[in-house]
C-alpha positions in Angstrom: 51.6 -62.8 34.9 50.5 -60.2 32.3 48.8 -57.0 33.3 45.4 -57.1 31.6 44.4 -53.6 32.7 43.7 -51.4 29.7 46.4 -49.0 28.8 46.1 -45.4 29.8 48.2 -44.1 26.9 45.4 -43.3 24.5 42.9 -41.8 27.0 45.7 -39.7 28.4 46.7 -38.5 25.0 43.0 -37.7 24.4 42.9 -35.7 27.6 46.0 -33.8 26.5 44.5 -33.0 23.1 41.1 -32.1 24.5 42.6 -29.7 27.1 44.9 -28.3 24.5 41.9 -27.4 22.3 40.0 -26.0 25.3 42.9 -23.7 26.4 44.0 -22.8 22.9 40.5 -21.5 22.0 39.5 -20.3 25.4 42.7 -18.5 26.5 43.1 -17.5 22.8 39.9 -15.5 22.9 41.1 -13.9 26.2 44.3 -12.9 24.4 42.3 -11.5 21.4 39.9 -9.6 23.7 42.4 -8.2 26.1 45.2 -7.3 23.7 43.4 -6.4 20.5 39.8 -5.5 21.5 38.6 -8.1 19.0 35.5 -8.9 21.2 33.0 -6.3 22.1 31.8 -7.8 25.3 32.0 -10.5 27.9 29.4 -12.7 26.2 31.5 -13.0 23.1 34.4 -14.3 25.2 32.1 -16.6 27.2 30.5 -18.2 24.1 33.9 -19.0 22.6 34.8 -20.8 25.9 31.5 -22.7 25.5 32.2 -23.7 21.9 35.7 -24.7 23.0 34.2 -27.1 25.5 31.8 -28.5 22.9 34.6 -29.1 20.4 36.9 -30.7 22.9 34.2 -33.1 24.1 33.2 -34.1 20.6 36.8 -34.6 19.6 37.9 -36.8 22.5 34.9 -37.8 24.5 34.6 -41.2 23.0 38.2 -42.0 23.9 38.7 -40.6 27.4 35.3 -39.3 28.5 36.6 -35.7 27.9 37.0 -34.7 31.5 39.5 -32.0 30.5 39.4 -30.7 34.0 41.1 -32.2 37.2 38.1 -31.1 39.3 35.7 -33.1 37.2 38.1 -36.1 37.2 38.3 -36.0 41.0 34.5 -35.7 41.3 34.0 -38.8 39.2 36.6 -40.7 41.3 35.2 -39.5 44.6 31.7 -40.7 43.7 32.9 -44.0 42.4 32.5 -43.2 38.7 36.2 -43.3 37.7 39.2 -45.4 38.7 41.6 -43.8 41.2 44.4 -45.5 39.3 43.7 -43.1 36.3 43.3 -39.9 38.3 47.0 -38.9 38.4 47.7 -39.7 34.7 44.6 -37.8 33.7 45.4 -34.7 35.7 49.0 -34.7 34.5 47.8 -35.0 30.9 45.3 -32.2 31.3 47.8 -29.8 32.9 50.4 -30.6 30.2 47.8 -29.9 27.5 47.0 -26.5 29.1 50.7 -25.7 29.4 51.5 -26.4 25.8 48.4 -24.5 24.6 49.6 -21.5 26.6 53.1 -21.8 25.0 51.5 -21.8 21.6 49.5 -18.7 22.3 52.6 -17.0 23.6 54.4 -17.6 20.3 51.5 -16.1 18.5 50.7 -13.1 20.7 54.0 -12.1 22.3 54.4 -8.9 20.2 50.9 -7.8 21.3 51.8 -8.6 25.0 54.9 -6.4 24.7 53.0 -3.6 23.1 50.4 -3.6 25.9 53.1 -3.6 28.5 54.9 -0.7 26.8 51.7 1.3 26.5 51.0 0.9 30.2 54.6 1.5 31.3 54.6 -2.0 32.9 57.6 -4.3 33.2 56.9 -8.0 32.8 57.3 -9.7 36.1 56.9 -6.5 38.1 53.8 -5.0 39.8 51.1 -4.4 37.3 52.1 -7.0 34.8 48.9 -8.9 35.8 47.4 -6.9 33.0 49.1 -9.2 30.5 49.7 -12.3 32.8 45.8 -12.5 33.0 46.0 -14.0 29.5 47.4 -17.1 31.1 46.8 -17.5 34.9 43.8 -15.8 36.6 43.4 -13.0 39.1 40.7 -11.7 41.3 39.1 -9.4 40.5 39.8 -9.7 36.7 42.4 -7.1 35.8 40.7 -6.6 32.4 39.4 -3.2 33.2 42.9 -2.1 34.2 44.4 -3.5 31.1 41.9 -1.8 28.8 41.7 1.6 30.7 43.0 4.8 29.1 46.4 6.0 30.3 49.3 4.3 32.1 49.0 1.7 34.8 48.3 3.0 38.3 49.3 0.9 41.3 47.1 3.0 43.5 44.1 2.3 41.3 45.0 -1.4 41.2 45.1 -1.6 45.0 41.7 0.0 45.3 40.4 -2.3 42.6 41.7 -5.4 44.4 39.6 -4.6 47.4 36.4 -5.3 45.5 36.9 -9.1 45.7 38.4 -10.7 48.8 40.0 -14.1 48.8 37.1 -15.7 50.6 34.6 -14.1 48.1 36.7 -15.4 45.2 36.8 -18.9 46.7 33.0 -18.8 47.1 32.6 -17.7 43.5 34.8 -20.5 42.2 33.2 -23.1 44.5 29.7 -22.2 43.4 30.6 -21.9 39.7 32.2 -25.3 39.6 29.4 -26.8 41.7 26.9 -25.7 39.1 29.2 -27.0 36.3 29.6 -30.4 37.8 25.9 -30.7 38.6 25.1 -30.0 34.9 27.8 -32.4 33.7 26.5 -35.3 35.8 22.8 -34.5 35.0 23.1 -34.2 31.2 25.3 -37.3 30.9 23.0 -39.5 33.1 21.2 -42.2 31.2 18.7 -42.4 34.1 17.7 -38.7 33.7 14.6 -38.5 31.5 15.2 -34.8 31.0 18.8 -35.2 29.7 19.4 -34.0 26.2 19.3 -36.5 23.3 22.4 -38.6 22.8 25.3 -36.6 21.4 24.0 -33.2 22.6 25.3 -33.2 26.2 28.4 -31.3 25.1 26.3 -28.5 23.8 24.5 -28.0 27.1 27.8 -28.3 29.1 29.3 -25.6 26.8 26.3 -23.3 27.3 26.5 -23.8 31.0 30.1 -22.8 31.0 29.3 -19.7 28.9 26.5 -18.7 31.2 28.7 -19.1 34.3 31.6 -17.1 32.7 29.1 -14.3 32.0 28.4 -14.0 35.8 31.7 -15.0 37.5 34.4 -13.7 35.1 34.5 -10.1 36.4 35.1 -11.5 39.9 37.7 -14.3 39.3 38.1 -14.6 35.5 35.9 -17.8 35.9 38.3 -20.7 36.2 36.3 -23.8 37.3 39.2 -25.9 36.2 42.6 -26.2 38.0 44.4 -27.3 34.8 43.1 -24.2 33.0 44.7 -22.0 35.6 47.8 -23.8 36.7 49.1 -25.0 33.3 49.1 -21.5 31.8 50.2 -19.9 35.1 53.2 -22.2 35.2 54.1 -21.3 31.6 53.8 -17.6 32.4 56.1 -18.0 35.4 58.7 -19.5 33.1 58.1 -17.0 30.4 59.1 -13.9 32.4 56.2 -13.0 34.7 57.9 -14.8 37.6 56.2 -14.2 41.0 53.4 -12.2 39.4 52.3 -15.5 37.8 53.3 -17.9 40.6 52.4 -17.6 43.4 50.9 -14.3 42.2 50.5 -11.0 44.1 47.8 -12.2 46.4 49.6 -14.9 48.3 47.8 -18.2 48.6 45.0 -17.1 46.3 46.2 -19.2 43.3 45.9 -22.3 45.4 42.7 -21.6 47.4 40.8 -19.9 44.7 41.8 -21.7 41.5 42.7 -25.2 42.7 41.1 -26.1 46.0 37.8 -24.3 45.5 37.0 -25.8 42.0 37.9 -29.2 43.3 35.6 -28.8 46.3 32.8 -27.3 44.2 33.0 -30.2 41.6 32.8 -32.8 44.3 29.9 -31.0 46.0 28.0 -30.5 42.7 28.4 -34.1 41.7 27.3 -35.3 45.1 24.3 -32.9 45.1 23.1 -34.5 41.8 23.9 -38.1 42.6 22.7 -38.2 46.2 19.9 -35.6 46.3 18.5 -34.8 42.8 19.0 -38.0 40.8 15.9 -39.9 39.7 15.9 -43.4 41.3 15.7 -46.6 39.3 12.0 -47.2 40.0 11.0 -43.8 38.9 13.1 -43.9 35.7 11.7 -47.2 34.6 8.0 -46.1 34.8 
């Protein structure tokens, strides 16, 4: 008996490409900002992430739905909008796309990474190398101010800085940020929603939502909202010399609780809030 189920090869390839675009542009602007000062403020970084989302959605949305985020994929599956059979292949493709994008950026920016480490008297893989590892995986609070501060790296200053954001606070920030993102994704792509943007413009509003969220959350956690965005580049950084600074990171279980579990929980909660509480019912939408 032949298997008449549609092949996952093309949608998974689309998720790989879409996530590659997202991370190449998004983490690329992080590299440019942290290592060269190319951006003058957080909004410039945030809006590039927003544009990256838009371009990825327009490029592959018609093929795979452009989840480009394991948390969104799981939210669709939990609420009956996506086949569980496809969840594993989608997440693997998303993570692989993020990993390859991180490798590409490393090939382009490694001389700048080395220059920053030399300027700060930091050894890659040792304490303090979060100031460059942050271009790949994420940390709470964002080490950006330490990377761009005058003078050599200070472990005492870093320890005081880390006390500003606890692991529970970071988890809450990622949970809330991804909740809002998922709520917006489900709202602007809902044919039943009379306030949804015109056909073809949903990606613009999703991108703007991401840019707005980054503008608020990035100083706290670097604003992940996407387990593939963190884990793919984090795994690459681990293999590229950052070792335990990348994985598991200097704050124990934080990479798992803050950047994987919290976005997944937030996406599922945000989708449920829209579908079960806020969504317009059939009768109202037909009036």
